[in-house]
ZARO-496982 format. One record per residue: residue number from 0; residue in three letters; x, y, z of N, C-alpha, C, CB in turn. Coordinates in steps of 0.001 Angstrom, whole numbers. Last residue first. Glycine has a CB too. Example, Ala and Ser with C-alpha at 12.3 -4.5 7.8 and 13.67 -1.06 7.14 Angstrom:
BEGIN
[atom 1; SER; [12850; -2250; 7080]; [13670; -1060; 7140]; [12900; 30; 7870]; [14084; -598; 5725]] [atom 0; ALA; [13190; -5690; 7800]; [12300; -4500; 7800]; [13200; -3300; 7800]; [11308; -4473; 9046]] 
//
This chain:
BEGIN
[atom 151; THR; [-14348; 116067; 26747]; [-14762; 116040; 28158]; [-16189; 116541; 28289]; [-13812; 116896; 29032]] [atom 150; PRO; [-14085; 113828; 23910]; [-14277; 115169; 24471]; [-14718; 115061; 25941]; [-15333; 115968; 23638]] [atom 149; ARG; [-11634; 111323; 23584]; [-13044; 111631; 23861]; [-13131; 113062; 24391]; [-13663; 110611; 24892]] [atom 148; LEU; [-9533; 108990; 21985]; [-9769; 110398; 22313]; [-11264; 110601; 22518]; [-9224; 111346; 21189]] [atom 147; GLU; [-7413; 106247; 22376]; [-8797; 106723; 22351]; [-8817; 108196; 22745]; [-9704; 105878; 23307]] [atom 146; LEU; [-5176; 104095; 20742]; [-5370; 105363; 21428]; [-6820; 105781; 21273]; [-4416; 106455; 20876]] [atom 145; VAL; [-3298; 101256; 20755]; [-4622; 101794; 20448]; [-4834; 102993; 21357]; [-5759; 100712; 20641]] [atom 144; GLY; [-31; 100627; 19300]; [-1010; 100714; 20366]; [-2342; 101210; 19850]; [-511; 101618; 21467]] [atom 143; GLU; [3247; 99212; 18669]; [1948; 99755; 18237]; [1005; 99797; 19428]; [1333; 98901; 17081]] [atom 142; ASP; [5490; 97777; 19280]; [5650; 99204; 18987]; [4385; 99842; 18407]; [6799; 99398; 18022]] [atom 141; GLY; [3972; 95556; 21455]; [5199; 95868; 20729]; [5323; 97365; 20530]; [5233; 95145; 19375]] [atom 140; GLU; [983; 96785; 22135]; [1563; 95493; 21745]; [2792; 95812; 20898]; [517; 94579; 20946]] [atom 139; ILE; [-1388; 98262; 24184]; [-51; 98389; 23594]; [456; 96979; 23330]; [938; 99193; 24538]] [atom 138; ALA; [-4558; 99921; 24516]; [-3733; 98720; 24425]; [-2376; 99070; 23834]; [-4429; 97637; 23576]] [atom 137; VAL; [-5564; 102450; 25223]; [-6411; 101262; 25352]; [-5571; 99988; 25378]; [-7424; 101200; 24202]] [atom 136; VAL; [-4947; 105396; 26687]; [-4222; 104327; 25994]; [-4995; 103040; 26273]; [-2701; 104221; 26476]] [atom 135; THR; [-6861; 108323; 26255]; [-6708; 107032; 26941]; [-5912; 106080; 26073]; [-8085; 106418; 27285]] [atom 134; ILE; [-7588; 111633; 26867]; [-6742; 110751; 26051]; [-6519; 109479; 26851]; [-5368; 111438; 25667]] [atom 133; VAL; [-10082; 114004; 26674]; [-9545; 112898; 27472]; [-8838; 111940; 26525]; [-10678; 112163; 28283]] [atom 132; LEU; [-10195; 117450; 26339]; [-10029; 116193; 25619]; [-9402; 115146; 26541]; [-9159; 116397; 24354]] [atom 131; ALA; [-10380; 119688; 27925]; [-11295; 119579; 26789]; [-11289; 118195; 26152]; [-10944; 120608; 25751]] [atom 130; ASN; [-8423; 120516; 29614]; [-9769; 120313; 30166]; [-10821; 120181; 29074]; [-10136; 121464; 31091]] [atom 129; ASN; [-6045; 120258; 28194]; [-6738; 121550; 28199]; [-8162; 121466; 28748]; [-6775; 122112; 26798]] [atom 128; ALA; [-6268; 116864; 28270]; [-5624; 117967; 27564]; [-6530; 119192; 27580]; [-5283; 117564; 26111]] [atom 127; ASN; [-5723; 114445; 30490]; [-6736; 115423; 30139]; [-6031; 116627; 29534]; [-7593; 115829; 31379]] [atom 126; GLY; [-5101; 110928; 30231]; [-4622; 112295; 30380]; [-5726; 113223; 29936]; [-3320; 112541; 29568]] [atom 125; GLN; [-5199; 107666; 31679]; [-5798; 108775; 30949]; [-5059; 110075; 31227]; [-7270; 108920; 31314]] [atom 124; ASN; [-4484; 104164; 31277]; [-4254; 105462; 31916]; [-4821; 106560; 31040]; [-2744; 105699; 32176]] [atom 123; ASP; [-4680; 101795; 29921]; [-5823; 102184; 30747]; [-5579; 103453; 31557]; [-6176; 101063; 31680]] [atom 122; VAL; [-1171; 101589; 29700]; [-2469; 101043; 29294]; [-3513; 101363; 30363]; [-2378; 99504; 29060]] [atom 121; GLY; [445; 104760; 30423]; [392; 103307; 30326]; [-1001; 102877; 29904]; [781; 102648; 31666]] [atom 120; LEU; [1664; 107757; 28914]; [592; 107012; 29577]; [766; 105517; 29388]; [-772; 107449; 29045]] [atom 119; SER; [2852; 110857; 28876]; [3337; 109480; 28733]; [2387; 108650; 29574]; [4871; 109306; 29194]] [atom 118; PHE; [1882; 113846; 27178]; [1640; 112830; 28191]; [2432; 111573; 27856]; [134; 112513; 28302]] [atom 117; GLY; [1674; 117380; 26595]; [2224; 116056; 26336]; [1976; 115126; 27507]; [3714; 116145; 26044]] [atom 116; VAL; [918; 120344; 24813]; [628; 119447; 25935]; [1188; 118084; 25589]; [-910; 119366; 26236]] [atom 115; ALA; [1249; 123618; 23869]; [1868; 122294; 23730]; [1540; 121506; 24992]; [3435; 122397; 23506]] [atom 114; THR; [393; 126622; 22202]; [21; 125521; 23103]; [838; 124278; 22801]; [-1477; 125205; 22984]] [atom 113; GLY; [678; 128614; 20262]; [910; 128970; 21664]; [610; 127864; 22657]; [96; 130150; 22011]] [atom 112; PRO; [-1225; 126830; 18088]; [-652; 128163; 18277]; [-552; 128516; 19772]; [-1502; 129217; 17536]] [atom 111; GLY; [-480; 123452; 19143]; [-1269; 124439; 18429]; [-636; 125793; 18655]; [-2752; 124426; 18888]] [atom 110; THR; [-200; 119944; 19892]; [360; 121290; 19708]; [-603; 122162; 18923]; [1721; 121224; 18989]] [atom 109; GLY; [163; 117151; 21909]; [-766; 117987; 21171]; [-185; 119388; 21083]; [-2167; 118001; 21840]] [atom 108; GLU; [1593; 113966; 22118]; [1785; 115405; 22209]; [734; 116110; 21366]; [3207; 115803; 21755]] [atom 107; VAL; [2429; 110954; 23884]; [1655; 111708; 22904]; [1857; 113196; 23154]; [147; 111334; 22972]] [atom 106; SER; [3756; 107795; 24473]; [3939; 109234; 24651]; [3224; 109950; 23511]; [5460; 109617; 24692]] [atom 105; MET; [2870; 104867; 26150]; [2768; 105624; 24907]; [2959; 107105; 25261]; [1378; 105371; 24184]] [atom 104; TYR; [4060; 101710; 27511]; [3592; 103086; 27593]; [3563; 103730; 26208]; [4484; 103898; 28541]] [atom 103; GLY; [5166; 99173; 27301]; [3969; 99363; 28108]; [3497; 100797; 28262]; [4201; 98811; 29431]] [atom 102; ASP; [7346; 99334; 25512]; [7559; 98989; 26925]; [6371; 99341; 27815]; [8792; 99692; 27441]] [atom 101; GLY; [5986; 101858; 23274]; [6807; 100707; 23623]; [6935; 100527; 25120]; [8171; 100839; 23012]] [atom 100; VAL; [5981; 104678; 21300]; [5163; 103554; 21763]; [6113; 102414; 22094]; [4093; 103117; 20681]] [atom 99; GLU; [6039; 108232; 20843]; [6724; 106990; 21203]; [5714; 105937; 21660]; [7770; 107248; 22312]] [atom 98; THR; [4460; 110268; 19831]; [5915; 110400; 19726]; [6656; 109117; 20042]; [6394; 111481; 20641]] [atom 97; VAL; [1750; 111044; 18067]; [2231; 109959; 18924]; [3744; 109967; 18756]; [1583; 108535; 18543]] [atom 96; THR; [189; 114218; 17932]; [1271; 113338; 17485]; [1561; 112267; 18528]; [2544; 114151; 17194]] [atom 95; PHE; [-2065; 116522; 16633]; [-1867; 115516; 17675]; [-855; 114503; 17141]; [-3229; 114817; 18080]] [atom 94; THR; [-2792; 119915; 16114]; [-2061; 118724; 15665]; [-1842; 117799; 16861]; [-693; 119114; 15004]] [atom 93; ASP; [-4087; 121943; 17354]; [-4552; 121593; 16007]; [-3837; 120371; 15423]; [-4363; 122774; 15081]] [atom 92; MET; [-5561; 122840; 20519]; [-4439; 122359; 19710]; [-4962; 122036; 18321]; [-3755; 121106; 20360]] [atom 91; GLY; [-7879; 123394; 21804]; [-6694; 124133; 22197]; [-5430; 123676; 21488]; [-6505; 124021; 23664]] [atom 90; TYR; [-10113; 122276; 20815]; [-9484; 121555; 21927]; [-8178; 122220; 22367]; [-9218; 120101; 21529]] [atom 89; GLU; [-10743; 123699; 18599]; [-11577; 123957; 19783]; [-11005; 123257; 21020]; [-13028; 123486; 19532]] [atom 88; ASP; [-9283; 122811; 16451]; [-8612; 123715; 17383]; [-9486; 124129; 18571]; [-8159; 124945; 16649]] [atom 87; ASP; [-9491; 119366; 15717]; [-10188; 120657; 15742]; [-9566; 121565; 16820]; [-11717; 120452; 16010]] [atom 86; ILE; [-6509; 117904; 14505]; [-7611; 117883; 15463]; [-8207; 119293; 15507]; [-7127; 117412; 16895]] [atom 85; ALA; [-4590; 115810; 12343]; [-5174; 117104; 12668]; [-6331; 116911; 13637]; [-5648; 117834; 11390]] [atom 84; PHE; [-1997; 113503; 13316]; [-3257; 113853; 12669]; [-3742; 115205; 13158]; [-4319; 112780; 12931]] [atom 83; GLU; [548; 111058; 13185]; [181; 112459; 13395]; [-1130; 112743; 12668]; [1309; 113416; 12897]] [atom 82; THR; [2790; 108646; 14254]; [1419; 108899; 13799]; [1053; 110336; 14162]; [404; 107878; 14438]] [atom 81; GLY; [5209; 108306; 15515]; [5193; 109071; 14275]; [3800; 109322; 13723]; [6003; 108369; 13251]] [atom 80; ALA; [4652; 105095; 16770]; [5433; 106322; 16870]; [5452; 107013; 15510]; [6879; 106024; 17361]] [atom 79; SER; [1247; 104150; 15960]; [2642; 103821; 16246]; [3387; 105148; 16334]; [3269; 102865; 15140]] [atom 78; VAL; [-2212; 103139; 16447]; [-1133; 104089; 16215]; [234; 103455; 16439]; [-1298; 105298; 17118]] [atom 77; ARG; [-5626; 102875; 15841]; [-4377; 102121; 15998]; [-3232; 103050; 15599]; [-4376; 100795; 15124]] [atom 76; VAL; [-8177; 104752; 17571]; [-7350; 104430; 16413]; [-6110; 103637; 16815]; [-6941; 105706; 15687]] [atom 75; GLU; [-11147; 106128; 18215]; [-10292; 105059; 18755]; [-9508; 104522; 17570]; [-11137; 103905; 19482]] [atom 74; CYS; [-12525; 109437; 18855]; [-12073; 108324; 18015]; [-11330; 107279; 18843]; [-11170; 108838; 16884]] [atom 73; ASP; [-13184; 112591; 18888]; [-13894; 111397; 19341]; [-13520; 110228; 18431]; [-15440; 111629; 19347]] [atom 72; GLY; [-12314; 114984; 17822]; [-11931; 114653; 19196]; [-12593; 113413; 19742]; [-12244; 115787; 20085]] [atom 71; ASP; [-12742; 115451; 15177]; [-13764; 115958; 16103]; [-13471; 115600; 17567]; [-15128; 115411; 15712]] [atom 70; PHE; [-10540; 114111; 14080]; [-10620; 115564; 13981]; [-11616; 116143; 14988]; [-11013; 115972; 12565]] [atom 69; CYS; [-10501; 111379; 13988]; [-10112; 112013; 15247]; [-10271; 113533; 15230]; [-8682; 111664; 15567]] [atom 68; SER; [-10950; 110518; 11472]; [-12062; 110364; 12412]; [-11759; 111040; 13747]; [-12368; 108880; 12636]] [atom 67; GLU; [-8521; 110682; 10273]; [-9441; 111796; 10049]; [-10630; 111728; 11000]; [-9928; 111800; 8600]] [atom 66; TYR; [-7407; 108216; 10745]; [-7031; 109315; 11632]; [-7895; 110557; 11425]; [-5576; 109669; 11421]] [atom 65; ASP; [-8113; 105205; 10565]; [-8785; 106367; 9984]; [-8556; 107569; 10902]; [-10319; 106094; 9783]] [atom 64; ILE; [-7290; 102718; 11280]; [-6250; 103740; 11080]; [-6827; 104965; 10359]; [-5060; 103154; 10270]] [atom 63; GLY; [-9975; 101892; 13315]; [-8829; 101377; 12567]; [-7705; 102392; 12498]; [-9249; 100980; 11165]] [atom 62; ASP; [-11957; 102659; 14983]; [-11795; 103446; 13763]; [-10578; 103011; 12945]; [-11677; 104917; 14111]] [atom 61; ALA; [-11716; 100686; 16989]; [-13021; 100945; 16371]; [-12893; 101697; 15048]; [-13903; 101739; 17327]] [atom 60; ALA; [-8945; 98494; 16706]; [-9485; 99788; 17108]; [-10765; 100062; 16336]; [-8452; 100917; 16874]] [atom 59; GLU; [-7121; 95839; 17830]; [-8256; 96209; 16991]; [-8874; 97490; 17542]; [-9312; 95059; 16932]] [atom 58; LEU; [-5041; 94784; 19223]; [-4888; 96154; 18725]; [-6005; 96554; 17772]; [-3551; 96306; 18031]] [atom 57; PRO; [-5567; 92191; 19746]; [-5589; 93107; 20887]; [-5461; 94570; 20466]; [-4473; 92757; 21849]] [atom 56; ASP; [-7741; 90435; 17766]; [-6545; 91250; 17690]; [-6577; 92236; 18857]; [-6447; 91993; 16313]] [atom 55; GLU; [-9074; 87439; 19137]; [-9242; 88808; 18673]; [-7897; 89514; 18667]; [-10251; 89568; 19554]] [atom 54; THR; [-8301; 84199; 17883]; [-8346; 85176; 18956]; [-8463; 86571; 18368]; [-7101; 85067; 19853]] [atom 53; PRO; [-10427; 81954; 16191]; [-9288; 82860; 16168]; [-9415; 83893; 17275]; [-9170; 83549; 14803]] [atom 52; SER; [-11419; 79031; 17912]; [-11783; 80264; 17233]; [-10578; 81199; 17258]; [-13030; 80930; 17897]] [atom 51; PRO; [-10065; 75814; 17200]; [-10248; 76941; 18109]; [-10558; 78213; 17328]; [-8997; 77141; 18979]] [atom 50; SER; [-12156; 73525; 15443]; [-10893; 74231; 15543]; [-11099; 75438; 16443]; [-10366; 74654; 14140]] [atom 49; GLU; [-13933; 70930; 17036]; [-13944; 72217; 16346]; [-12590; 72874; 16500]; [-15062; 73136; 16890]] [atom 48; PRO; [-13263; 67497; 16421]; [-13273; 68640; 17336]; [-13229; 69935; 16529]; [-12075; 68569; 18328]] [atom 47; GLU; [-15587; 65468; 14662]; [-14297; 66156; 14639]; [-14338; 67300; 15648]; [-13961; 66687; 13204]] [atom 46; PRO; [-17513; 63113; 16580]; [-17393; 64226; 15638]; [-15997; 64845; 15743]; [-18487; 65298; 15908]] [atom 45; GLU; [-17150; 59610; 16722]; [-16952; 60893; 17381]; [-16844; 62002; 16344]; [-15698; 60860; 18269]] [atom 44; SER; [-17403; 57385; 15050]; [-18528; 57736; 15898]; [-18369; 59096; 16562]; [-18717; 56686; 16945]] [atom 43; GLU; [-15050; 57023; 13628]; [-16286; 57154; 12875]; [-17425; 57675; 13745]; [-16669; 55820; 12264]] [atom 42; SER; [-13103; 56777; 15561]; [-12987; 57904; 14641]; [-14251; 58100; 13819]; [-11803; 57705; 13720]] [atom 41; SER; [-13894; 54440; 16845]; [-14018; 55704; 17561]; [-13901; 56894; 16620]; [-12962; 55797; 18650]] [atom 40; THR; [-15834; 52475; 14498]; [-14629; 52754; 15274]; [-14778; 54128; 15912]; [-13346; 52685; 14382]] [atom 39; PRO; [-18990; 50871; 14722]; [-18137; 51942; 14215]; [-16928; 52143; 15109]; [-18922; 53242; 14099]] [atom 38; VAL; [-19336; 47444; 14320]; [-19434; 48541; 15274]; [-18517; 49644; 14774]; [-19053; 48086; 16736]] [atom 37; SER; [-21060; 45757; 11658]; [-19861; 46170; 12384]; [-20165; 47324; 13322]; [-18754; 46565; 11409]] [atom 36; GLY; [-23076; 44812; 10048]; [-23050; 44400; 11444]; [-21855; 44890; 12212]; [-23098; 42942; 11527]] [atom 35; ALA; [-22998; 46117; 7550]; [-24279; 45729; 8124]; [-24165; 45439; 9609]; [-24829; 44518; 7405]] [atom 34; SER; [-20386; 46509; 6838]; [-21221; 47682; 7060]; [-22527; 47320; 7742]; [-21502; 48381; 5748]] [atom 33; ALA; [-19479; 43876; 6708]; [-18809; 44813; 7595]; [-19712; 46010; 7872]; [-17473; 45272; 6990]] [atom 32; SER; [-21079; 42739; 4798]; [-21180; 42234; 6158]; [-20519; 43194; 7129]; [-20548; 40848; 6268]] [atom 31; GLU; [-20297; 44281; 2587]; [-21686; 44263; 3022]; [-21788; 43808; 4460]; [-22520; 43361; 2123]] [atom 30; GLU; [-17611; 43674; 2436]; [-17994; 45054; 2713]; [-19429; 45118; 3194]; [-17813; 45928; 1470]] [atom 29; SER; [-17719; 40990; 1797]; [-17138; 41354; 3087]; [-17498; 42795; 3439]; [-15605; 41171; 3065]] [atom 28; ASP; [-18700; 40767; -755]; [-19613; 40467; 342]; [-19023; 40836; 1691]; [-19978; 39001; 329]] [atom 27; GLY; [-16634; 41243; -2542]; [-17533; 42351; -2238]; [-18433; 42072; -1060]; [-18367; 42674; -3431]] [atom 26; GLU; [-13545; 39654; -1431]; [-14809; 39662; -2161]; [-15663; 40845; -1724]; [-15570; 38342; -1945]] [atom 25; ASP; [-11426; 39463; 201]; [-11250; 40208; -1032]; [-12537; 40341; -1819]; [-10207; 39553; -1881]] [atom 24; ASP; [-12243; 37867; 2263]; [-11943; 39259; 2560]; [-11815; 40094; 1301]; [-10674; 39356; 3366]] [atom 23; GLY; [-12496; 35282; 1298]; [-13721; 36023; 1562]; [-13455; 37498; 1800]; [-14437; 35436; 2752]] [atom 22; ALA; [-9835; 34395; 1236]; [-10556; 34617; -17]; [-11802; 35448; 199]; [-10927; 33293; -658]] [atom 21; GLY; [-8766; 33766; 3690]; [-8503; 35087; 3149]; [-9319; 35392; 1920]; [-7063; 35227; 2832]] [atom 20; CYS; [-9564; 31122; 4002]; [-9998; 32139; 4978]; [-9828; 33530; 4416]; [-9212; 32009; 6290]] [atom 19; ALA; [-8277; 29843; 1888]; [-9733; 29866; 1904]; [-10250; 30918; 2873]; [-10283; 28494; 2274]] [atom 18; ALA; [-5646; 30102; 2665]; [-6081; 30728; 1427]; [-7598; 30839; 1396]; [-5577; 29937; 215]] [atom 17; LEU; [-5647; 28483; 4944]; [-5379; 29912; 5059]; [-5855; 30666; 3822]; [-3888; 30156; 5278]] [atom 16; ALA; [-6153; 25984; 3754]; [-7078; 26522; 4748]; [-6892; 28033; 4905]; [-6878; 25819; 6100]] [atom 15; LEU; [-3910; 25654; 2133]; [-5237; 25725; 1529]; [-6254; 26340; 2492]; [-5697; 24329; 1098]] [atom 14; MET; [-1938; 25536; 4093]; [-1908; 26616; 3119]; [-3267; 26774; 2446]; [-821; 26360; 2072]] [atom 13; ALA; [-2669; 23143; 5381]; [-2665; 24407; 6135]; [-2683; 25601; 5180]; [-1426; 24485; 7063]] [atom 12; ALA; [-2251; 21298; 3346]; [-3607; 21492; 3867]; [-3704; 22811; 4634]; [-4012; 20311; 4779]] [atom 11; ALA; [520; 21477; 3095]; [-323; 21811; 1953]; [-1752; 22079; 2420]; [-299; 20677; 906]] [atom 10; PRO; [1427; 20569; 5609]; [1660; 21962; 5205]; [778; 22369; 4031]; [3125; 22167; 4839]] [atom 9; LEU; [321; 17849; 5402]; [-89; 18798; 6440]; [226; 20251; 6063]; [595; 18451; 7756]] [atom 8; VAL; [1608; 16571; 3172]; [173; 16792; 3200]; [-227; 17874; 4206]; [-538; 15496; 3525]] [atom 7; ILE; [4306; 16294; 3755]; [3905; 17052; 2574]; [2433; 17448; 2676]; [4155; 16232; 1290]] [atom 6; ALA; [4439; 14794; 6020]; [5246; 16015; 5990]; [4869; 16879; 4797]; [6743; 15673; 5942]] [atom 5; PRO; [3021; 12456; 5508]; [2356; 13520; 6248]; [3151; 14829; 6218]; [2132; 13086; 7687]] [atom 4; ASN; [2946; 10761; 2497]; [3876; 11342; 3442]; [3190; 12516; 4161]; [5179; 11804; 2722]] [atom 3; ILE; [935; 8051; 2126]; [1115; 9470; 1817]; [1980; 10058; 2923]; [-271; 10229; 1697]] [atom 2; ARG; [1749; 4788; 990]; [1465; 5706; 2107]; [1734; 7146; 1654]; [2339; 5350; 3369]] [atom 1; ASN; [413; 2230; -736]; [1183; 3472; -802]; [766; 4371; 345]; [980; 4191; -2166]] [atom 0; MET; [822; -1154; 0]; [0; 0; 0]; [881; 1238; 0]; [-943; -14; 1185]] 
//
């Protein structure tokens, strides 16, 4: 009688069994069974986290860099050293200049015929020019800041 060598048959049978197990994974029916009865993974069931909202610009000023809005003595503008604008002479000056911005303070100067007023102010500090105009430093970031002018 011819005997079959088990050393050849067993590895061949194991390979056939493995091939048969993998054959179903490549077929279209595996997608159907996966979608019909599978449990969603954590990435499928959890919504994407919202991206953080952009932070506000600390130097955002109501009037931006519209220095003409300051003529009437009522504005909030973004400034840096050298910013200069005209102001109604009813405030005792006709030119307003930012002379310096940095290290947490801002220096400003108002001039007109026979008049010169100046202040060095920190954030949230106020100066009163000629009892007619309140000057407030709203924010400072690096060499820029936000300056507010309001009539008294």
